[in-house]
PyMOL Python script that loads the backbone (N, CA, C, O; Angstrom):
from pymol import cmd

cmd.read_pdbstr("""\
ATOM      1  N   MET A   1       0.834  -1.168   0.000  1.00  0.00           N
ATOM      2  CA  MET A   1       0.000   0.000   0.000  1.00  0.00           C
ATOM      3  C   MET A   1       0.890   1.246   0.000  1.00  0.00           C
ATOM      4  O   MET A   1       1.823   1.344   0.797  1.00  0.00           O
ATOM      5  N   GLU A   2       0.602   2.191  -0.888  1.00  0.00           N
ATOM      6  CA  GLU A   2       1.392   3.418  -0.991  1.00  0.00           C
ATOM      7  C   GLU A   2       0.946   4.434   0.045  1.00  0.00           C
ATOM      8  O   GLU A   2      -0.233   4.519   0.386  1.00  0.00           O
ATOM      9  N   ALA A   3       1.895   5.192   0.533  1.00  0.00           N
ATOM     10  CA  ALA A   3       1.573   6.260   1.469  1.00  0.00           C
ATOM     11  C   ALA A   3       0.913   7.408   0.708  1.00  0.00           C
ATOM     12  O   ALA A   3       1.342   7.769  -0.388  1.00  0.00           O
ATOM     13  N   VAL A   4      -0.105   7.956   1.286  1.00  0.00           N
ATOM     14  CA  VAL A   4      -0.802   9.079   0.680  1.00  0.00           C
ATOM     15  C   VAL A   4      -0.165  10.366   1.192  1.00  0.00           C
ATOM     16  O   VAL A   4      -0.085  10.591   2.400  1.00  0.00           O
ATOM     17  N   VAL A   5       0.285  11.205   0.267  1.00  0.00           N
ATOM     18  CA  VAL A   5       0.897  12.472   0.635  1.00  0.00           C
ATOM     19  C   VAL A   5      -0.102  13.570   0.325  1.00  0.00           C
ATOM     20  O   VAL A   5      -0.512  13.756  -0.820  1.00  0.00           O
ATOM     21  N   THR A   6      -0.486  14.293   1.366  1.00  0.00           N
ATOM     22  CA  THR A   6      -1.381  15.420   1.147  1.00  0.00           C
ATOM     23  C   THR A   6      -0.569  16.697   1.209  1.00  0.00           C
ATOM     24  O   THR A   6       0.355  16.828   2.012  1.00  0.00           O
ATOM     25  N   LYS A   7      -0.919  17.612   0.369  1.00  0.00           N
ATOM     26  CA  LYS A   7      -0.189  18.871   0.317  1.00  0.00           C
ATOM     27  C   LYS A   7      -0.931  19.910   1.147  1.00  0.00           C
ATOM     28  O   LYS A   7      -2.065  20.280   0.838  1.00  0.00           O
ATOM     29  N   GLN A   8      -0.279  20.369   2.194  1.00  0.00           N
ATOM     30  CA  GLN A   8      -0.852  21.382   3.068  1.00  0.00           C
ATOM     31  C   GLN A   8      -0.473  22.749   2.505  1.00  0.00           C
ATOM     32  O   GLN A   8       0.700  22.985   2.216  1.00  0.00           O
ATOM     33  N   PRO A   9      -1.446  23.660   2.343  1.00  0.00           N
ATOM     34  CA  PRO A   9      -1.108  24.953   1.747  1.00  0.00           C
ATOM     35  C   PRO A   9      -0.201  25.823   2.617  1.00  0.00           C
ATOM     36  O   PRO A   9       0.487  26.699   2.094  1.00  0.00           O
ATOM     37  N   PHE A  10      -0.185  25.604   3.919  1.00  0.00           N
ATOM     38  CA  PHE A  10       0.640  26.406   4.822  1.00  0.00           C
ATOM     39  C   PHE A  10       1.496  25.490   5.687  1.00  0.00           C
ATOM     40  O   PHE A  10       1.077  24.390   6.048  1.00  0.00           O
ATOM     41  N   ASN A  11       2.709  25.958   6.018  1.00  0.00           N
ATOM     42  CA  ASN A  11       3.540  25.185   6.944  1.00  0.00           C
ATOM     43  C   ASN A  11       3.120  25.511   8.386  1.00  0.00           C
ATOM     44  O   ASN A  11       2.269  26.373   8.608  1.00  0.00           O
ATOM     45  N   ASP A  12       3.710  24.833   9.340  1.00  0.00           N
ATOM     46  CA  ASP A  12       3.309  25.003  10.743  1.00  0.00           C
ATOM     47  C   ASP A  12       3.498  26.429  11.242  1.00  0.00           C
ATOM     48  O   ASP A  12       2.655  26.938  11.981  1.00  0.00           O
ATOM     49  N   ALA A  13       4.578  27.073  10.855  1.00  0.00           N
ATOM     50  CA  ALA A  13       4.824  28.450  11.304  1.00  0.00           C
ATOM     51  C   ALA A  13       3.768  29.395  10.723  1.00  0.00           C
ATOM     52  O   ALA A  13       3.272  30.278  11.423  1.00  0.00           O
ATOM     53  N   GLN A  14       3.426  29.209   9.453  1.00  0.00           N
ATOM     54  CA  GLN A  14       2.410  30.051   8.831  1.00  0.00           C
ATOM     55  C   GLN A  14       1.048  29.853   9.497  1.00  0.00           C
ATOM     56  O   GLN A  14       0.315  30.815   9.726  1.00  0.00           O
ATOM     57  N   LEU A  15       0.721  28.608   9.804  1.00  0.00           N
ATOM     58  CA  LEU A  15      -0.542  28.331  10.488  1.00  0.00           C
ATOM     59  C   LEU A  15      -0.571  28.975  11.876  1.00  0.00           C
ATOM     60  O   LEU A  15      -1.605  29.481  12.311  1.00  0.00           O
ATOM     61  N   PHE A  16       0.568  28.953  12.562  1.00  0.00           N
ATOM     62  CA  PHE A  16       0.645  29.571  13.881  1.00  0.00           C
ATOM     63  C   PHE A  16       0.344  31.066  13.795  1.00  0.00           C
ATOM     64  O   PHE A  16      -0.415  31.602  14.603  1.00  0.00           O
ATOM     65  N   VAL A  17       0.940  31.728  12.814  1.00  0.00           N
ATOM     66  CA  VAL A  17       0.715  33.172  12.644  1.00  0.00           C
ATOM     67  C   VAL A  17      -0.745  33.444  12.299  1.00  0.00           C
ATOM     68  O   VAL A  17      -1.357  34.356  12.855  1.00  0.00           O
ATOM     69  N   ILE A  18      -1.298  32.663  11.390  1.00  0.00           N
ATOM     70  CA  ILE A  18      -2.699  32.847  11.006  1.00  0.00           C
ATOM     71  C   ILE A  18      -3.615  32.658  12.213  1.00  0.00           C
ATOM     72  O   ILE A  18      -4.521  33.458  12.445  1.00  0.00           O
ATOM     73  N   ARG A  19      -3.374  31.607  12.969  1.00  0.00           N
ATOM     74  CA  ARG A  19      -4.211  31.348  14.153  1.00  0.00           C
ATOM     75  C   ARG A  19      -4.042  32.439  15.208  1.00  0.00           C
ATOM     76  O   ARG A  19      -5.002  32.816  15.880  1.00  0.00           O
ATOM     77  N   SER A  20      -2.829  32.936  15.346  1.00  0.00           N
ATOM     78  CA  SER A  20      -2.593  34.008  16.324  1.00  0.00           C
ATOM     79  C   SER A  20      -3.378  35.260  15.951  1.00  0.00           C
ATOM     80  O   SER A  20      -4.020  35.872  16.805  1.00  0.00           O
ATOM     81  N   PHE A  21      -3.326  35.637  14.687  1.00  0.00           N
ATOM     82  CA  PHE A  21      -4.048  36.825  14.247  1.00  0.00           C
ATOM     83  C   PHE A  21      -5.557  36.587  14.237  1.00  0.00           C
ATOM     84  O   PHE A  21      -6.326  37.530  14.420  1.00  0.00           O
ATOM     85  N   ALA A  22      -5.991  35.349  14.027  1.00  0.00           N
ATOM     86  CA  ALA A  22      -7.422  35.045  14.013  1.00  0.00           C
ATOM     87  C   ALA A  22      -8.056  35.242  15.388  1.00  0.00           C
ATOM     88  O   ALA A  22      -9.253  35.514  15.487  1.00  0.00           O
ATOM     89  N   SER A  23      -7.263  35.108  16.441  1.00  0.00           N
ATOM     90  CA  SER A  23      -7.801  35.244  17.790  1.00  0.00           C
ATOM     91  C   SER A  23      -7.871  36.698  18.259  1.00  0.00           C
ATOM     92  O   SER A  23      -8.417  36.973  19.327  1.00  0.00           O
ATOM     93  N   VAL A  24      -7.338  37.614  17.493  1.00  0.00           N
ATOM     94  CA  VAL A  24      -7.316  39.027  17.859  1.00  0.00           C
ATOM     95  C   VAL A  24      -8.705  39.623  17.659  1.00  0.00           C
ATOM     96  O   VAL A  24      -9.333  39.425  16.618  1.00  0.00           O
ATOM     97  N   LYS A  25      -9.178  40.356  18.664  1.00  0.00           N
ATOM     98  CA  LYS A  25     -10.538  40.905  18.626  1.00  0.00           C
ATOM     99  C   LYS A  25     -10.595  42.408  18.394  1.00  0.00           C
ATOM    100  O   LYS A  25     -11.612  42.923  17.931  1.00  0.00           O
ATOM    101  N   THR A  26      -9.501  43.127  18.715  1.00  0.00           N
ATOM    102  CA  THR A  26      -9.533  44.584  18.583  1.00  0.00           C
ATOM    103  C   THR A  26      -8.394  45.066  17.688  1.00  0.00           C
ATOM    104  O   THR A  26      -7.391  44.376  17.504  1.00  0.00           O
ATOM    105  N   ASP A  27      -8.572  46.269  17.135  1.00  0.00           N
ATOM    106  CA  ASP A  27      -7.511  46.858  16.312  1.00  0.00           C
ATOM    107  C   ASP A  27      -6.241  47.090  17.133  1.00  0.00           C
ATOM    108  O   ASP A  27      -5.129  46.920  16.632  1.00  0.00           O
ATOM    109  N   GLY A  28      -6.416  47.478  18.390  1.00  0.00           N
ATOM    110  CA  GLY A  28      -5.256  47.700  19.257  1.00  0.00           C
ATOM    111  C   GLY A  28      -4.453  46.425  19.470  1.00  0.00           C
ATOM    112  O   GLY A  28      -3.222  46.446  19.434  1.00  0.00           O
ATOM    113  N   ASP A  29      -5.149  45.316  19.691  1.00  0.00           N
ATOM    114  CA  ASP A  29      -4.464  44.034  19.850  1.00  0.00           C
ATOM    115  C   ASP A  29      -3.778  43.608  18.559  1.00  0.00           C
ATOM    116  O   ASP A  29      -2.675  43.063  18.585  1.00  0.00           O
ATOM    117  N   ARG A  30      -4.434  43.859  17.432  1.00  0.00           N
ATOM    118  CA  ARG A  30      -3.829  43.524  16.141  1.00  0.00           C
ATOM    119  C   ARG A  30      -2.553  44.325  15.923  1.00  0.00           C
ATOM    120  O   ARG A  30      -1.540  43.793  15.471  1.00  0.00           O
ATOM    121  N   GLU A  31      -2.617  45.609  16.250  1.00  0.00           N
ATOM    122  CA  GLU A  31      -1.436  46.461  16.096  1.00  0.00           C
ATOM    123  C   GLU A  31      -0.306  46.007  17.019  1.00  0.00           C
ATOM    124  O   GLU A  31       0.861  46.018  16.629  1.00  0.00           O
ATOM    125  N   GLU A  32      -0.655  45.607  18.245  1.00  0.00           N
ATOM    126  CA  GLU A  32       0.365  45.127  19.187  1.00  0.00           C
ATOM    127  C   GLU A  32       1.004  43.830  18.695  1.00  0.00           C
ATOM    128  O   GLU A  32       2.224  43.674  18.747  1.00  0.00           O
ATOM    129  N   LEU A  33       0.176  42.902  18.219  1.00  0.00           N
ATOM    130  CA  LEU A  33       0.695  41.639  17.707  1.00  0.00           C
ATOM    131  C   LEU A  33       1.551  41.872  16.462  1.00  0.00           C
ATOM    132  O   LEU A  33       2.595  41.244  16.288  1.00  0.00           O
ATOM    133  N   THR A  34       1.098  42.775  15.605  1.00  0.00           N
ATOM    134  CA  THR A  34       1.872  43.115  14.405  1.00  0.00           C
ATOM    135  C   THR A  34       3.227  43.686  14.794  1.00  0.00           C
ATOM    136  O   THR A  34       4.247  43.333  14.202  1.00  0.00           O
ATOM    137  N   SER A  35       3.240  44.562  15.784  1.00  0.00           N
ATOM    138  CA  SER A  35       4.490  45.162  16.258  1.00  0.00           C
ATOM    139  C   SER A  35       5.444  44.106  16.802  1.00  0.00           C
ATOM    140  O   SER A  35       6.643  44.144  16.527  1.00  0.00           O
ATOM    141  N   LEU A  36       4.909  43.167  17.573  1.00  0.00           N
ATOM    142  CA  LEU A  36       5.743  42.077  18.108  1.00  0.00           C
ATOM    143  C   LEU A  36       6.342  41.244  16.973  1.00  0.00           C
ATOM    144  O   LEU A  36       7.520  40.887  17.008  1.00  0.00           O
ATOM    145  N   TYR A  37       5.528  40.943  15.982  1.00  0.00           N
ATOM    146  CA  TYR A  37       5.995  40.146  14.850  1.00  0.00           C
ATOM    147  C   TYR A  37       7.067  40.898  14.056  1.00  0.00           C
ATOM    148  O   TYR A  37       8.076  40.313  13.663  1.00  0.00           O
ATOM    149  N   LEU A  38       6.846  42.182  13.825  1.00  0.00           N
ATOM    150  CA  LEU A  38       7.838  42.979  13.096  1.00  0.00           C
ATOM    151  C   LEU A  38       9.133  43.114  13.885  1.00  0.00           C
ATOM    152  O   LEU A  38      10.213  43.110  13.293  1.00  0.00           O
ATOM    153  N   ASP A  39       9.050  43.232  15.197  1.00  0.00           N
ATOM    154  CA  ASP A  39      10.255  43.260  16.038  1.00  0.00           C
ATOM    155  C   ASP A  39      11.037  41.956  15.896  1.00  0.00           C
ATOM    156  O   ASP A  39      12.264  41.970  15.793  1.00  0.00           O
ATOM    157  N   PHE A  40      10.325  40.838  15.890  1.00  0.00           N
ATOM    158  CA  PHE A  40      10.957  39.530  15.701  1.00  0.00           C
ATOM    159  C   PHE A  40      11.695  39.480  14.361  1.00  0.00           C
ATOM    160  O   PHE A  40      12.852  39.067  14.299  1.00  0.00           O
ATOM    161  N   LEU A  41      11.019  39.903  13.295  1.00  0.00           N
ATOM    162  CA  LEU A  41      11.643  39.884  11.976  1.00  0.00           C
ATOM    163  C   LEU A  41      12.852  40.815  11.911  1.00  0.00           C
ATOM    164  O   LEU A  41      13.851  40.491  11.268  1.00  0.00           O
ATOM    165  N   GLN A  42      12.765  41.972  12.575  1.00  0.00           N
ATOM    166  CA  GLN A  42      13.882  42.920  12.580  1.00  0.00           C
ATOM    167  C   GLN A  42      15.096  42.329  13.291  1.00  0.00           C
ATOM    168  O   GLN A  42      16.225  42.506  12.834  1.00  0.00           O
ATOM    169  N   ARG A  43      14.877  41.632  14.398  1.00  0.00           N
ATOM    170  CA  ARG A  43      15.996  40.984  15.102  1.00  0.00           C
ATOM    171  C   ARG A  43      16.658  39.931  14.218  1.00  0.00           C
ATOM    172  O   ARG A  43      17.885  39.825  14.194  1.00  0.00           O
ATOM    173  N   LYS A  44      15.856  39.152  13.491  1.00  0.00           N
ATOM    174  CA  LYS A  44      16.405  38.130  12.585  1.00  0.00           C
ATOM    175  C   LYS A  44      17.209  38.790  11.471  1.00  0.00           C
ATOM    176  O   LYS A  44      18.302  38.333  11.138  1.00  0.00           O
ATOM    177  N   LEU A  45      16.672  39.859  10.896  1.00  0.00           N
ATOM    178  CA  LEU A  45      17.373  40.569   9.836  1.00  0.00           C
ATOM    179  C   LEU A  45      18.673  41.176  10.338  1.00  0.00           C
ATOM    180  O   LEU A  45      19.700  41.088   9.666  1.00  0.00           O
ATOM    181  N   ASP A  46      18.636  41.786  11.507  1.00  0.00           N
ATOM    182  CA  ASP A  46      19.854  42.362  12.097  1.00  0.00           C
ATOM    183  C   ASP A  46      20.917  41.287  12.329  1.00  0.00           C
ATOM    184  O   ASP A  46      22.094  41.496  12.035  1.00  0.00           O
ATOM    185  N   ALA A  47      20.497  40.146  12.852  1.00  0.00           N
ATOM    186  CA  ALA A  47      21.453  39.066  13.115  1.00  0.00           C
ATOM    187  C   ALA A  47      22.079  38.562  11.819  1.00  0.00           C
ATOM    188  O   ALA A  47      23.286  38.330  11.766  1.00  0.00           O
ATOM    189  N   GLU A  48      21.280  38.393  10.785  1.00  0.00           N
ATOM    190  CA  GLU A  48      21.810  37.920   9.505  1.00  0.00           C
ATOM    191  C   GLU A  48      22.722  38.954   8.866  1.00  0.00           C
ATOM    192  O   GLU A  48      23.764  38.604   8.312  1.00  0.00           O
ATOM    193  N   THR A  49      22.344  40.216   8.939  1.00  0.00           N
ATOM    194  CA  THR A  49      23.182  41.287   8.391  1.00  0.00           C
ATOM    195  C   THR A  49      24.518  41.342   9.126  1.00  0.00           C
ATOM    196  O   THR A  49      25.567  41.474   8.494  1.00  0.00           O
ATOM    197  N   ASN A  50      24.490  41.242  10.447  1.00  0.00           N
ATOM    198  CA  ASN A  50      25.731  41.244  11.230  1.00  0.00           C
ATOM    199  C   ASN A  50      26.619  40.060  10.862  1.00  0.00           C
ATOM    200  O   ASN A  50      27.836  40.200  10.742  1.00  0.00           O
ATOM    201  N   ARG A  51      26.000  38.894  10.682  1.00  0.00           N
ATOM    202  CA  ARG A  51      26.770  37.699  10.306  1.00  0.00           C
ATOM    203  C   ARG A  51      27.438  37.905   8.948  1.00  0.00           C
ATOM    204  O   ARG A  51      28.620  37.602   8.787  1.00  0.00           O
ATOM    205  N   LEU A  52      26.702  38.409   7.988  1.00  0.00           N
ATOM    206  CA  LEU A  52      27.262  38.641   6.651  1.00  0.00           C
ATOM    207  C   LEU A  52      28.362  39.693   6.686  1.00  0.00           C
ATOM    208  O   LEU A  52      29.352  39.586   5.963  1.00  0.00           O
ATOM    209  N   TRP A  53      28.190  40.706   7.524  1.00  0.00           N
ATOM    210  CA  TRP A  53      29.204  41.756   7.656  1.00  0.00           C
ATOM    211  C   TRP A  53      30.493  41.177   8.243  1.00  0.00           C
ATOM    212  O   TRP A  53      31.587  41.467   7.760  1.00  0.00           O
ATOM    213  N   GLN A  54      30.353  40.353   9.290  1.00  0.00           N
ATOM    214  CA  GLN A  54      31.521  39.754   9.930  1.00  0.00           C
ATOM    215  C   GLN A  54      32.248  38.791   8.996  1.00  0.00           C
ATOM    216  O   GLN A  54      33.470  38.655   9.067  1.00  0.00           O
ATOM    217  N   GLU A  55      31.501  38.125   8.126  1.00  0.00           N
ATOM    218  CA  GLU A  55      32.116  37.200   7.172  1.00  0.00           C
ATOM    219  C   GLU A  55      32.699  37.918   5.948  1.00  0.00           C
ATOM    220  O   GLU A  55      33.301  37.287   5.080  1.00  0.00           O
ATOM    221  N   GLY A  56      32.517  39.220   5.891  1.00  0.00           N
ATOM    222  CA  GLY A  56      33.054  39.992   4.777  1.00  0.00           C
ATOM    223  C   GLY A  56      32.207  39.929   3.514  1.00  0.00           C
ATOM    224  O   GLY A  56      32.642  40.367   2.449  1.00  0.00           O
ATOM    225  N   LYS A  57      31.003  39.387   3.629  1.00  0.00           N
ATOM    226  CA  LYS A  57      30.124  39.307   2.462  1.00  0.00           C
ATOM    227  C   LYS A  57      29.343  40.607   2.257  1.00  0.00           C
ATOM    228  O   LYS A  57      28.744  40.818   1.202  1.00  0.00           O
ATOM    229  N   LEU A  58      29.355  41.468   3.265  1.00  0.00           N
ATOM    230  CA  LEU A  58      28.783  42.805   3.179  1.00  0.00           C
ATOM    231  C   LEU A  58      29.824  43.795   3.685  1.00  0.00           C
ATOM    232  O   LEU A  58      30.577  43.508   4.616  1.00  0.00           O
ATOM    233  N   SER A  59      29.849  44.962   3.055  1.00  0.00           N
ATOM    234  CA  SER A  59      30.761  46.025   3.479  1.00  0.00           C
ATOM    235  C   SER A  59      30.258  47.341   2.898  1.00  0.00           C
ATOM    236  O   SER A  59      29.339  47.361   2.080  1.00  0.00           O
ATOM    237  N   ASP A  60      30.870  48.435   3.331  1.00  0.00           N
ATOM    238  CA  ASP A  60      30.493  49.740   2.781  1.00  0.00           C
ATOM    239  C   ASP A  60      30.698  49.779   1.274  1.00  0.00           C
ATOM    240  O   ASP A  60      29.871  50.326   0.545  1.00  0.00           O
ATOM    241  N   SER A  61      31.802  49.197   0.805  1.00  0.00           N
ATOM    242  CA  SER A  61      32.079  49.236  -0.627  1.00  0.00           C
ATOM    243  C   SER A  61      31.057  48.402  -1.421  1.00  0.00           C
ATOM    244  O   SER A  61      30.693  48.764  -2.540  1.00  0.00           O
ATOM    245  N   ILE A  62      30.604  47.298  -0.841  1.00  0.00           N
ATOM    246  CA  ILE A  62      29.579  46.475  -1.510  1.00  0.00           C
ATOM    247  C   ILE A  62      28.270  47.248  -1.588  1.00  0.00           C
ATOM    248  O   ILE A  62      27.605  47.229  -2.624  1.00  0.00           O
ATOM    249  N   PHE A  63      27.887  47.930  -0.505  1.00  0.00           N
ATOM    250  CA  PHE A  63      26.677  48.737  -0.536  1.00  0.00           C
ATOM    251  C   PHE A  63      26.791  49.863  -1.558  1.00  0.00           C
ATOM    252  O   PHE A  63      25.839  50.154  -2.282  1.00  0.00           O
ATOM    253  N   GLU A  64      27.949  50.486  -1.611  1.00  0.00           N
ATOM    254  CA  GLU A  64      28.168  51.566  -2.584  1.00  0.00           C
ATOM    255  C   GLU A  64      28.031  51.036  -4.012  1.00  0.00           C
ATOM    256  O   GLU A  64      27.432  51.687  -4.869  1.00  0.00           O
ATOM    257  N   GLU A  65      28.585  49.860  -4.257  1.00  0.00           N
ATOM    258  CA  GLU A  65      28.477  49.242  -5.575  1.00  0.00           C
ATOM    259  C   GLU A  65      27.015  48.941  -5.915  1.00  0.00           C
ATOM    260  O   GLU A  65      26.585  49.146  -7.051  1.00  0.00           O
ATOM    261  N   MET A  66      26.252  48.454  -4.928  1.00  0.00           N
ATOM    262  CA  MET A  66      24.833  48.171  -5.155  1.00  0.00           C
ATOM    263  C   MET A  66      24.061  49.431  -5.530  1.00  0.00           C
ATOM    264  O   MET A  66      23.147  49.388  -6.353  1.00  0.00           O
ATOM    265  N   LEU A  67      24.435  50.547  -4.923  1.00  0.00           N
ATOM    266  CA  LEU A  67      23.745  51.799  -5.219  1.00  0.00           C
ATOM    267  C   LEU A  67      23.879  52.205  -6.682  1.00  0.00           C
ATOM    268  O   LEU A  67      23.001  52.870  -7.234  1.00  0.00           O
ATOM    269  N   HIS A  68      24.971  51.805  -7.297  1.00  0.00           N
ATOM    270  CA  HIS A  68      25.241  52.225  -8.669  1.00  0.00           C
ATOM    271  C   HIS A  68      25.043  51.112  -9.686  1.00  0.00           C
ATOM    272  O   HIS A  68      25.412  51.265 -10.850  1.00  0.00           O
ATOM    273  N   THR A  69      24.470  50.006  -9.266  1.00  0.00           N
ATOM    274  CA  THR A  69      24.234  48.874 -10.158  1.00  0.00           C
ATOM    275  C   THR A  69      22.775  48.874 -10.595  1.00  0.00           C
ATOM    276  O   THR A  69      21.863  48.950  -9.770  1.00  0.00           O
ATOM    277  N   HIS A  70      22.573  48.788 -11.892  1.00  0.00           N
ATOM    278  CA  HIS A  70      21.217  48.727 -12.434  1.00  0.00           C
ATOM    279  C   HIS A  70      20.944  47.292 -12.853  1.00  0.00           C
ATOM    280  O   HIS A  70      21.465  46.814 -13.861  1.00  0.00           O
ATOM    281  N   ILE A  71      20.129  46.619 -12.072  1.00  0.00           N
ATOM    282  CA  ILE A  71      19.777  45.233 -12.374  1.00  0.00           C
ATOM    283  C   ILE A  71      18.309  45.231 -12.771  1.00  0.00           C
ATOM    284  O   ILE A  71      17.421  45.403 -11.936  1.00  0.00           O
ATOM    285  N   ARG A  72      18.082  45.040 -14.020  1.00  0.00           N
ATOM    286  CA  ARG A  72      16.714  45.035 -14.520  1.00  0.00           C
ATOM    287  C   ARG A  72      16.481  43.786 -15.322  1.00  0.00           C
ATOM    288  O   ARG A  72      17.414  43.195 -15.866  1.00  0.00           O
ATOM    289  N   THR A  73      15.242  43.391 -15.393  1.00  0.00           N
ATOM    290  CA  THR A  73      14.870  42.237 -16.193  1.00  0.00           C
ATOM    291  C   THR A  73      14.906  42.641 -17.665  1.00  0.00           C
ATOM    292  O   THR A  73      14.224  43.587 -18.061  1.00  0.00           O
ATOM    293  N   PRO A  74      15.694  41.935 -18.479  1.00  0.00           N
ATOM    294  CA  PRO A  74      15.708  42.280 -19.904  1.00  0.00           C
ATOM    295  C   PRO A  74      14.421  41.790 -20.563  1.00  0.00           C
ATOM    296  O   PRO A  74      13.989  40.656 -20.356  1.00  0.00           O
ATOM    297  N   TYR A  75      13.835  42.653 -21.342  1.00  0.00           N
ATOM    298  CA  TYR A  75      12.613  42.288 -22.060  1.00  0.00           C
ATOM    299  C   TYR A  75      12.913  42.248 -23.541  1.00  0.00           C
ATOM    300  O   TYR A  75      13.498  43.176 -24.099  1.00  0.00           O
ATOM    301  N   ASP A  76      12.508  41.167 -24.164  1.00  0.00           N
ATOM    302  CA  ASP A  76      12.660  41.056 -25.609  1.00  0.00           C
ATOM    303  C   ASP A  76      11.511  41.797 -26.271  1.00  0.00           C
ATOM    304  O   ASP A  76      10.358  41.705 -25.850  1.00  0.00           O
ATOM    305  N   LYS A  77      11.858  42.534 -27.320  1.00  0.00           N
ATOM    306  CA  LYS A  77      10.808  43.272 -28.044  1.00  0.00           C
ATOM    307  C   LYS A  77      10.348  42.516 -29.235  1.00  0.00           C
ATOM    308  O   LYS A  77       9.470  42.982 -29.961  1.00  0.00           O
TER     309      LYS A  77
END
""", "prot")
cmd.dss("prot")
cmd.show_as("cartoon", "prot")
cmd.util.cbc("prot")
cmd.orient("prot")
C-alpha cells in the first residue's frame, strides 16, 4: 500500500501566525501583535546582516556598488 501524501497549503509556522491573528478581537491588539511580529523579523534581519558583515560578504564598498548597479529584467521586443 502506498503512502498518501497530502499537500498542506501552509507550513506550521504560517498556520501559527494565522491562528494568532485570528484570535485578535480589537484593532489595538492587532497592532500590538503586528508590532511584536515585526520586532521579531527585525531581530532576525539584524542578526543575519551582522553575520554577513563579519564574514566579509557585506561592506560599505559592496553597498556603494549596489547603489550604482542597475539590475533590470531584460525584455525582448
